[in-house]
C-alpha atoms as one frame of an Amber mdcrd trajectory, in Angstrom:
protein
  65.531   9.482  36.164  65.356   6.546  38.483  62.585   5.134  40.622  62.941
   5.240  44.486  61.641   3.544  47.539  61.770   4.243  51.318  64.645   2.423
  53.106  64.599   1.684  56.794  66.798  -0.452  59.020  63.995  -3.057  58.975
  63.727  -2.872  55.248  67.073  -2.554  53.501  67.253  -1.752  49.834  66.367
  -4.598  47.575  67.785  -4.930  44.136  65.177  -4.866  41.435  64.604  -7.868
  39.291  65.873  -7.817  35.784  63.806  -6.173  33.077  65.037  -8.876  30.664
  63.656 -12.346  31.472  65.658 -15.200  30.202  63.243 -15.871  27.311  63.801
 -12.378  25.921  67.564 -12.822  25.925  67.162 -16.233  24.188  64.835 -14.773
  21.604  67.310 -11.869  20.967  70.034 -14.459  20.401  67.917 -16.622  18.218
  67.085 -13.510  15.937  70.661 -12.162  15.946  72.748 -15.343  15.469  71.572
 -15.850  11.808  72.754 -12.253  11.037  76.384 -13.172  12.046  76.211 -16.547
  10.140  77.980 -15.042   6.979  80.832 -13.852   9.216  81.268 -17.220  10.748
  81.427 -19.010   7.433  83.550 -16.415   5.608  86.837 -17.920   6.791  85.719
 -21.233   5.182  85.407 -19.480   1.876  81.675 -19.289   1.729  80.825 -15.781
   0.544  77.114 -15.158   1.016  74.867 -12.700   2.641  71.197 -12.494   3.655
  69.059 -10.266   1.569  68.550  -6.750   2.986  64.898  -7.456   3.746  65.763
 -10.590   5.711  68.344  -8.766   7.756  65.885  -5.963   8.554  63.093  -8.457
   9.481  65.474 -10.220  11.909  67.045  -7.130  13.459  64.044  -4.846  13.786
  62.271  -6.928  16.641  65.623  -6.908  18.518  66.116  -3.257  18.008  62.672
  -1.839  18.854  60.892  -4.473  20.814  63.475  -6.458  22.875  65.686  -3.472
  23.002  62.929  -0.943  23.960  64.326  -0.990  27.581  67.398   0.866  26.288
  65.329   3.637  24.807  63.243   3.998  27.891  66.198   4.050  30.269  68.175
   6.325  27.978  65.276   8.808  27.760  65.071   8.970  31.519  68.822   9.728
  31.653  68.294  12.556  29.143  65.433  14.005  31.202  67.888  13.929  34.288
  70.576  15.570  32.120  72.841  12.505  32.590  74.401  10.031  30.331  74.522
   6.170  31.031  75.218   3.024  29.033  71.510   2.640  28.080  71.649   5.966
  26.292  74.941   4.873  24.566  73.423   1.578  23.425  70.236   3.202  22.193
  72.219   5.856  20.194  74.785   3.547  18.754  72.436   0.771  17.655  69.868
   3.221  16.323  72.596   4.822  14.167  73.622   1.396  12.854  70.032   0.372
  12.047  69.043   3.718  10.369  72.229   3.820   8.256  71.546   0.227   7.147
  67.985   1.147   6.082  69.287   4.191   4.162  72.006   2.120   2.385  69.487
  -0.613   1.767  67.228   1.840  -0.218  70.283   2.784  -2.224  71.324  -0.677
  -3.094  70.619  -1.797  -6.652  67.775  -4.278  -6.901  69.798  -6.896  -8.986
  69.846 -10.272  -7.202  73.636 -10.295  -7.533  73.942  -7.275  -5.325  75.101
  -8.405  -1.934  74.422  -5.859   0.764  77.695  -6.232   2.515  77.791  -2.691
   3.713  74.700  -3.035   6.048  75.021  -3.068   9.778  71.810  -4.736  10.981
  73.873  -7.549  12.506  76.006  -4.968  14.468  72.853  -3.298  16.001  71.133
  -6.616  16.880  74.274  -8.258  18.417  75.188  -5.243  20.617  71.685  -5.203
  22.036  71.746  -9.067  22.465  75.146  -9.025  24.252  74.227  -6.145  26.594
  70.947  -7.768  27.436  72.768 -11.056  28.235  75.190  -9.142  30.362  72.424
  -7.320  32.284  70.528 -10.663  32.677  73.707 -12.270  34.255  74.114  -9.206
  36.525  70.551  -9.332  37.692  70.708 -13.012  38.288  73.862 -12.675  40.408
  72.128  -9.863  42.422  69.192 -11.998  42.864  71.164 -14.872  44.247  72.989
 -12.470  46.632  69.701 -11.055  47.811  68.435 -14.639  48.535  71.543 -15.332
  50.571  70.973 -12.072  52.470  67.375 -12.898  53.100  68.366 -16.245  54.401
  70.681 -14.526  56.867  68.054 -12.015  57.945  65.600 -14.840  58.554  67.812
 -16.245  61.189  67.121 -13.426  63.593  63.980 -14.016  65.621  61.270 -11.415
  65.524  60.543 -11.717  69.212  62.758 -11.634  72.359  62.155 -12.893  76.023
  63.245  -9.830  78.036  63.732  -9.953  81.818  62.546  -6.635  83.477  61.696
  -6.027  87.131  61.892  -9.805  87.805  59.423 -10.544  85.025  59.945 -12.219
  81.605  58.213 -10.180  78.834  57.769 -11.293  75.251  58.709  -8.130  73.368
  59.152  -7.355  69.648  62.763  -7.165  68.887  62.484  -3.448  67.917  61.553
  -2.860  71.618  64.626  -4.335  73.058  67.229  -1.906  74.391  70.882  -2.074
  75.137  71.364  -3.282  78.565  68.244  -5.517  78.603  68.678  -9.078  79.860
  67.353 -11.482  77.298  66.492 -15.024  78.205  67.308 -17.728  75.612  66.178
 -21.284  76.040  67.711 -24.364  74.540  66.957 -24.663  70.774  66.202 -20.925
  70.371  68.161 -18.487  68.304  69.860 -15.536  70.169  67.945 -12.348  69.140
  70.645  -9.771  69.922  74.374  -9.341  70.326  75.481  -9.476  74.051  77.470
 -10.950  76.788  76.259 -14.057  78.780  75.553 -13.187  82.449  73.959 -16.417
  83.444  74.181 -20.067  82.324  76.514 -22.227  80.287  75.727 -23.617  76.854
  77.087 -24.521  73.442  76.307 -22.083  70.559  76.177 -22.910  66.902  77.756
 -19.825  65.227  78.191 -21.376  61.864  76.253 -18.565  60.127  79.141 -16.193
  60.913  82.268 -18.464  61.296  81.446 -21.499  59.198  82.399 -23.620  62.178
  80.246 -26.822  62.019  80.417 -27.746  65.693  78.772 -25.699  68.500  81.267
 -23.852  70.619  81.209 -23.636  74.431  80.055 -20.343  75.951  79.977 -19.383
  79.662  79.399 -16.120  81.712  81.434 -13.294  80.268  81.514 -14.796  76.769
  80.151 -12.702  73.872  77.466 -14.090  71.633  75.968 -12.750  68.318  72.382
 -12.509  67.297  71.217 -15.235  64.964  73.396 -17.896  66.611  71.703 -20.958
  67.848  71.597 -21.812  71.572  72.149 -25.572  71.493  71.941 -26.645  75.067
  71.353 -24.821  78.387  69.193 -21.761  79.324  71.260 -18.622  79.253  70.699
 -14.981  80.035  72.424 -12.412  77.806  72.976  -8.695  78.564  72.268  -6.905
  75.296  75.228  -4.850  73.801  73.841  -4.134  70.325  70.391  -4.059  68.768
  68.788  -3.438  65.374  71.232  -2.264  62.661  74.177  -2.272  65.083  74.217
  -6.045  65.441  76.956  -8.000  63.754  74.387  -9.951  61.568  72.731  -6.654
  60.509  76.127  -5.121  59.637  76.950  -8.197  57.462  73.577  -7.858  55.701
  74.218  -4.147  55.169
């Protein structure tokens, strides 16, 4: 019952954006809050209630327009013979809304008849609160995705590889374990490896948080994405692609 997309090491899974933009959550709250007004004022001794038709007018857009996503996702779960929270929300709030309409039709028409037994506010507030929770969850996922994309962008797309005495510009996907990669001052290290030539200072703050570059010499390990601050170095590749430390962190 869910959509799918192809996942490769170069294109890891991406969280989908929220189905509920912030304005929808705000609108649901604006329509639902008046319905709970009588509950909030009851402790103060104000015994009042919106007419049934007002409650229905406020709750119905929340139930069937703003809350349509729960029906859609719940139906997909049913087709897959599964149950999920969307199905639970759709069933529970629909029962509250339908029961309220039935009781409303049975309520006497006298103005003094307060429809205290209606549950429009319960249906609307449940949908609003779940929408708010899903919006917060999607926002947190999106922030995490942005942080991961920032990490991924630190890895260069090309590498300068030394083969048979020549320096070749190769796509990172063509670099193999054991290749010697040449990194000039100011360039980012494309792969994990061990320095075989040269001395330098390397900015590894993306992994360690250390604000100052650290000294590296032949035999020292370096990680892909780190910044070569000073000298020219040659690195023997020990890990490429999905096996680099940066790729493991992103995964």
